[in-house]
C-alpha positions in Angstrom: 16.2 -7.6 -47.6 14.6 -7.8 -44.2 16.6 -6.8 -41.2 16.5 -9.2 -38.2 16.2 -7.4 -34.9 19.2 -8.1 -32.7 17.9 -6.6 -29.5 18.4 -9.1 -26.7 20.4 -11.5 -28.9 22.7 -13.8 -26.9 20.8 -13.2 -23.6 18.6 -15.7 -21.9 15.2 -14.3 -21.3 14.1 -14.5 -17.7 10.6 -14.4 -16.4 10.2 -11.5 -14.1 7.8 -12.0 -11.4 6.8 -9.2 -9.1 6.9 -10.6 -5.6 6.2 -8.3 -2.8 7.6 -9.4 0.6 5.0 -9.5 3.3 6.1 -7.0 6.0 6.3 -8.6 9.5 3.1 -8.1 11.4 3.5 -6.2 14.6 2.7 -8.3 17.7 -1.0 -8.1 18.6 -2.4 -7.7 22.0 -3.4 -11.4 22.0 0.2 -12.5 21.3 1.5 -10.2 24.0 -1.0 -11.4 26.5 -0.2 -15.1 25.6 3.5 -14.6 26.1 3.0 -12.6 29.3 0.6 -15.3 30.6 3.2 -18.0 29.9 5.8 -16.0 31.7 3.5 -15.4 34.6 2.6 -19.0 35.0 6.3 -19.9 35.3 7.0 -17.2 37.8 4.0 -16.9 40.0 4.8 -20.0 42.0 8.1 -18.5 43.1 7.8 -16.7 46.5 8.6 -13.0 46.5 11.5 -11.8 48.7 10.4 -12.1 52.3 11.9 -8.7 53.2 9.5 -7.2 50.6 6.6 -8.9 52.4 7.7 -8.0 55.9 8.8 -4.5 55.2 7.3 -2.5 58.1 7.7 0.8 56.3 5.3 -0.5 53.6 2.4 -0.9 56.1 -0.2 1.8 56.3 -3.9 1.8 57.2 -6.2 2.0 54.1 -8.0 5.3 53.7 -11.3 3.7 52.7 -13.1 0.4 52.2 -12.5 0.4 48.4 -8.9 1.1 49.0 -8.6 -1.9 51.4 -10.3 -4.2 48.9 -8.0 -3.0 46.2 -5.0 -3.6 48.3 -6.2 -7.1 49.2 -6.7 -8.0 45.6 -3.3 -6.7 44.5 -1.4 -8.2 47.4 -3.0 -11.6 47.2 -2.0 -11.7 43.6 1.5 -10.5 44.2 2.4 -12.4 47.3 0.3 -15.5 46.5 3.1 -18.0 47.1 4.3 -16.2 50.3 0.7 -16.3 51.7 0.5 -20.0 50.8 3.7 -20.8 52.7 2.5 -18.7 55.7 -0.8 -20.6 55.7 1.0 -23.9 55.6 3.2 -22.8 58.5 0.2 -21.9 60.6 -1.5 -25.2 59.7 1.7 -27.1 60.7 1.9 -25.3 64.0 -1.7 -26.3 64.8 -0.7 -30.0 64.4 2.3 -30.1 66.7 0.6 -32.5 69.2 -0.9 -34.7 66.4 1.9 -37.1 65.2 -0.2 -38.8 62.6 -1.5 -35.6 61.2 2.1 -34.2 61.0 3.1 -37.2 59.0 0.2 -36.7 56.6 1.0 -33.0 56.4 4.6 -33.7 55.5 3.5 -36.1 52.7 1.1 -33.5 51.3 3.8 -30.8 51.6 6.0 -32.8 49.3 3.2 -32.4 46.7 3.2 -28.7 47.4 6.9 -28.5 46.9 7.1 -30.3 43.6 3.8 -29.2 42.1 3.7 -25.5 43.2 6.8 -24.0 44.9 9.6 -25.5 42.8 7.9 -25.2 39.4 9.6 -23.1 36.7 7.1 -23.9 34.0 3.3 -24.4 33.8 2.1 -27.8 35.2 1.1 -30.2 32.5 -0.8 -33.4 33.3 -2.4 -35.7 30.8 -1.7 -33.2 28.0 -3.6 -30.5 29.9 -1.9 -27.3 31.2 -3.1 -26.1 34.6 -2.6 -22.5 35.6 -1.3 -21.4 39.0 -4.6 -20.8 40.6 -5.9 -24.2 39.7 -2.9 -25.9 41.2 -3.2 -23.8 44.3 -6.9 -24.6 44.8 -6.4 -28.3 44.1 -3.5 -28.6 46.6 -5.4 -26.6 49.2 -8.4 -28.9 48.9 -6.1 -32.0 49.0 -4.5 -30.7 52.2 -7.7 -30.0 54.0 -9.3 -33.4 53.0 -6.1 -35.3 54.0 -5.8 -33.6 57.4 -9.5 -33.8 58.2 -9.4 -37.6 57.5 -7.0 -37.8 60.5 -9.6 -36.4 62.8 -8.1 -32.9 63.3 -10.9 -31.0 61.7 -11.1 -28.5 64.6 -7.4 -27.8 64.3 -7.6 -27.3 60.6 -10.6 -24.9 61.0 -8.9 -22.8 63.6 -5.7 -22.7 61.6 -7.6 -21.6 58.5 -9.4 -18.8 60.4 -6.1 -17.5 61.8 -4.5 -17.6 58.4 -7.4 -15.7 56.8 -7.2 -13.0 59.5 -3.4 -12.7 59.3 -3.2 -12.7 55.5 -6.3 -10.4 55.2 -4.8 -7.9 57.7 -1.4 -7.9 56.0 -3.0 -7.6 52.5 -5.2 -4.7 53.6 -2.3 -2.8 55.3 0.5 -3.5 52.8 0.7 -0.5 50.4 0.8 -1.5 46.7 2.6 1.5 45.2 5.8 -0.4 44.7 4.3 -3.6 43.3 3.8 -2.4 39.7 0.3 -4.0 39.7 -3.0 -2.5 38.9 -6.6 -3.5 39.0 -6.5 -5.2 35.6 -3.4 -7.1 36.6 -5.0 -8.4 39.7 -8.0 -9.5 37.7 -5.7 -11.4 35.4 -4.0 -13.2 38.2 -1.0 -11.0 38.6 -0.2 -10.8 34.9 0.9 -7.2 34.8 2.8 -7.4 38.1 5.3 -9.9 36.7 5.5 -8.3 33.3 5.8 -4.8 34.7 8.4 -5.7 37.3 10.5 -7.5 34.6 10.3 -4.5 32.3 11.2 -2.1 35.1 14.2 -4.2 36.2 15.4 -4.3 32.6 15.0 -0.6 31.9 15.8 0.6 35.4 12.6 2.6 35.5 11.4 3.5 39.0 7.7 4.1 39.4 6.9 7.3 41.3 
């Protein structure tokens, strides 16, 4: 008489499949740079605090020509919006006795306000995303062309020369130790200045 094995009787056999969960991949440098770039594009058009720009105690002569060039690069990236406003102010003052040019300037300044200074996200036109530098250059070119068309080319030229001198001197004399920005950050359009400053504000870290 044969015995019938009863092992597993009354149980429903289940297919066991070995599934290994894929561990989450750590964020790559490309992912970090992409997110940081998006944050930078949304923040760069906001002017820095003016007391930070006008802090007299932060002015010091550069010790060498490379030091001056480095300061100019870092400060132009960090205070880009402030310098743009300062240039527009000098340009406006040069048009005080030109009513038509002032009207044109005010119309162009509306474009500056909505497309550059008041943005909290990257500018998207026709399904194309434009970074901060592109918008700045386009608006600058538009401003020059619009004003020159009102026959104030000399005023515009003088105002631009004065702006370059003022901005250049400030950028060369403004120390950069407190800007949390390095050479690589300047080359990337201020990328690390925004990211670094956000991290330091979050962690309370003070750079020495």
